[in-house]
N, C-alpha and C positions, 0 to 999 in steps of 0.2 A: 775212743777213736779220735785221732787227730787228722786234720786236713793237711794237704800238701803245703799250705801256707804256714803250718805249725799251730794254728789255733784249734781248740777242741771243737768237735762236731757234736750236735745233738740229734737224737733219734726223732724222726717224724714219719709221716706217711705222705705219699704223693700219688699223682696220676702217672701211669706208665703207658706209653703207646707201644703196642706190640703188633707184629704182622708177619705173615708168611705168604709169599707170593702177592696176590692181589687182595688178600684178606687182611684187614686192619681192625684192631680192637683197642678200645680204651679201657684200661684196668685201674679202678679206683682202689686206694687203700694199700699200696705197695710200700713196704718198709724202706725207708731211706734215711740218710744222714745229711744234715745241712750245716754249713759253716756260717756262723753269724758274722764272721769277720770279712770273708770274701764272697759269700753267697754260693759257694760250690755245693752242688747236690750230687750225692753218690747213692745209688740204689744198692740194696742188699743183694749180693750175688746169688745166694741160694734161692731167694724168691724170684729173681729174674730168670734163672735157669728153669725153675718150675713153670713159670708163666710162658716162657718161650716154647717149652714142650707142650703145654696146654694149647697154645695158639696153633701149633702144627697139627694137633689132633682135631681142633675145632675147624681148621681149614678144610678138612676132609668131609665135613657135613655139607648137606645141600645149602645153598646160599641163603635161602629163607629161614633156615634153622640156626644159622651162625649168630651169636650175640654180637652186638656192636659195642656194648658196654658191659663190663663185669665188675661187680662189687666184691672185690677180693677180701676185704675186711670181714664181710658177712660169712664167707666160706671159711676163713681162718678161724673165726669164733665158733663155728658149728662143727669143725673138723670133718666135714663131708662136702661133696659136691653133688647137687641134685641134677 
């Protein structure tokens, strides 16, 4: 994958801030690509769509049951969400 500046991007993982309404959650381990030339960061669109849908579902929980931080890397490796 190349950056808009033309330099190659490398795959990494990053923290993604997601929210729905007043509910905000920090999600660790989201696949992203970074350009070492201009420092542009681009998140993987499939993972972001999944996480936004998850955030909408979690926002429907009672406030005390909503997670504030999700370790997405752990869930990707286990192939399930507890």
